[in-house]
Each structure stands twice: as C-alpha cells, then as structure tokens.
N, C-alpha and C positions, 0 to 999 in steps of 0.2 A: 821409591815402590812404596806405599802405604802398607802396614802390616793387613789391616783389616780390607778386604775387598767389597764386602757386603754385610750390612746390618740388617735384620728383619726384627722387626718390632711388633708384637701381639698383642692385642687390646679386644675387650668385650666392643666398644666403639669407637675403634682406632680412624674408621673414617672419618669420624668427626673430630676427635683430640688430634689428628696429624695436620689439620686447616693451618692451624695459626703457631704450629711448634716451631718452626724456623724464627719465627717472629720474637717468640716468648724467649726462646734461647740466645737470641742478640740482646737481651734486656736484662741478663743474668749478670750479676760481679764478673768483672775479668777472670778471678780466681778458678770459675765454675764454668770457664768456656771450654768445648771440646778442643784436644788436640788437633793438627793439622792431620794426623794419619787417621782420624776418625771423620774429619770433615771432608774429605777427599772420596769416601765411601759412598756407596750408593745404599740409599734407605729401601726397604721394601716394607709396607707395613700390611698387616694381616689380621684377620678377625677370627676370636677362638673358635674352634670347631663346634662347640657346644653352643655357641651364639650366633653363629653364621646362618643358620636357617630360618631366623626371624628378621634379618634383614630384608630388605627387596633386591631382586635379582640383579639391578645395575649397581648396586652397591655390595652384594657378597659375593659375586663371581670376580670382579677384580681383586677382592682383597680375600679370596679362598686360599690358604695354606696348601691347598692340594695341586693349585697350579701353578705355585712359586718354583722355579729351578732351585735345586740345592738345598730346599727346606726339608725335603723328605715327609714322611707320615707323622710328624709331629701334631700335636693337637693342640698344644700352645696352653694347654690346661695346667702345666707342670706347679705353677705357683699354688695350686689348691689340692695338689698331690700329697701335703705334708698335713692332713687335716686329723689323722690316724695320732699323728704324734702331738697335734694341738690340744687332743681331747683331754689332757691332763693340765690343761690351762682354762679351756674355755668349756663351760658346760653346756652351751648352746649349740655344741657340736658333736654330743655325745652318740647321735647316729652313725657318727663316721668313726668307729670304734675300730677295735683290730681286726676284726672280721669285715671291715667294710672297704672304703675305697684304695687302700694300698694294695690289699691282698687281691682285692678284685682286678686291679690294673696288672699284678703280676700274672694272674691267672691267664689276662687277656694277650699278655704278653708271650707266654709259652704258648696260647694256641694259634698266636699268629706265626710265630714262628716255623710250627708244623705246616700250617697251611700255605706257607710261601711258595712253595715249590708245586703246589697245586692250581695258584693262583697263575702263576707263571707260565704252567701249561695251557692254562685258559686263554692267557693273553697270546701266547704264540700262537694257538689255533684260530683266534679271531683275528690276527694279524694276517693268517694264510688265507683266510676267506674274503680279504679286502682285495681287488686288483692293484698292482705297483703304480699305476698312472694316480688313482683315487689317493691312495697311501702317501703318495709323495705331494699331491696338492694340499691334503691335509697338512701333513708335517711343514710345508712351506707356510700356512696360515698360522699355524702355530706358533713358530720361530720369529715370523714377521710381528705377531702379537706381544712377543715375549719380549722383542727387543724396542717395540712403540706403540704403546699401549693406545696412541689413536688407531692404529690399524683395526678392522675390522676382529671383532672378536669371536674365535673359532667356537667359544663355550656358549655362547648366547644364541637361542632359539629365535630365528627371525619369524614374526609373527603379525598379523594384520590386527588392528583392534579397532572397532569403530569408535568415532569421534563423539562427542557429546551432541553435536547438532544431529547426527545421524541416529542416535538413540531416542531423541526428542522427537524427529519426524517421525520413528516406527511406532512410537508410544502414541502419538497424535493419529496416525492410520489406524492403530487398533482399536482407539477409543471412537472414532467413526465407523466402524465393522461392528462395533459392540452396539452402540446408538442405532445402526442402520437392522439390526437384528432383533430390535424394538425394546432390547433391554433398557432399564431405565438406573440411571447412574444413582447412588446411594446416598453420595454426600456432595455438596456444591463443589469440593474441589475433586477435580478428576484425578484417575491414578498419575497420569502423565505429568501433570502440574506438581502433585505430592512428591513425585521423584526428583522433579527439577529443582522445586524449594531445598528437598535435601542435599543436592547438589551445592547450591547456593550457600546453604548454612554451613556447609564443609569447607567450602573456600574461606568464609567468615573467620571461622574459629582457625 
C-alpha cells in the first residue's frame, strides 16, 4: 500500500498547468522521477479560492477546493501568508506588515471557531427541511460525481442559452419592427450587423 492516498495540488491556473504535467514529469532526469508511492496516488487539482471566481463556471466548479473530499476549508493561499515576515526583505510588500495579513488571518480563524457551532445548527435545520427522498437523490448525485467526473455535475445549474443564430434572428426582427415604425437608421451598418461583426472579430482574436 502506498503511504500517500491522495495528493492535492492548488495553483492559480492549475486548470491549464495540469494539462501537460505528466508528460513533462516523464521528461525529467531519472533521479527526479517520483517514487512509486507517489505515482500510485490519485492527484486532485484545485484553484486557489481568491482566484477561483475569475475562472469560468465550467472551469471553477470542477477545480473548487470546497467540493473536493478530504480537502476541508483550506483556501490554498498559504504560500502567501508569510508576507508579513517577508516585509523585512521586500519593500514592495510593506503594506503586508505586522498589522496586515498574518494577524488578519488569525482573527478570522478565531471567529471561524466561534461561528462553527452556529453554522452547524443552520445546516442541521436546512437538512431537516428537505424530505428524505430528495436528500437521498442529491447525495447519490454528489457521490457519483465525486467518483466519476464524467457524471452530471450536481453543482452546475442547468440553463438554456440562446444560440448565436437565434440572437441574430431576434436582432433582425427588431430591426424590421424599428423600420416598420417609420424610424430611420442613423448609420449604414445596422445594430444587428454591428453586433454580429463584433462576434466575428472575437472569434478571430
């Protein structure tokens, strides 16, 4: 049995960084290869909580540290928590002094310990308000997704969006209504053509 069961790697852009990780690791000199105990583990890749909101939903949710079993409430930003000590070295970090990030995080930790019981009570009340059948259905969906990421993701809202063709058709209809009401177009390029041109430029870029 390997000593390590799971390795969690967090990074600002781990969604991109992980793509060629194994390929590049195999190109390293042999003395830098990972031991068997590590290669047999399951790797999980997460995005730091401060950076996660700026990623697209289809990227942020699969890499959310909140949704990874065994990860707990880590934010992944621990590497930056030594800024206060680094203040003696790097003048560019003076705003993170002794009254800065380090003490701020400690205060947040103390508050979190106090609030834990309160939030646990809220969670229990929430669970009691959901019927057992629905709760079991949701739990099965979560367990299935955690075991196989190709299963439907229970954390993603299902929504139907208009296609580009539908949007263009709606714009054309709006143009016809605008002209039928005896309004004159101010420019040679219609609003619908202008927006469509913008979409084309976006694809080119």
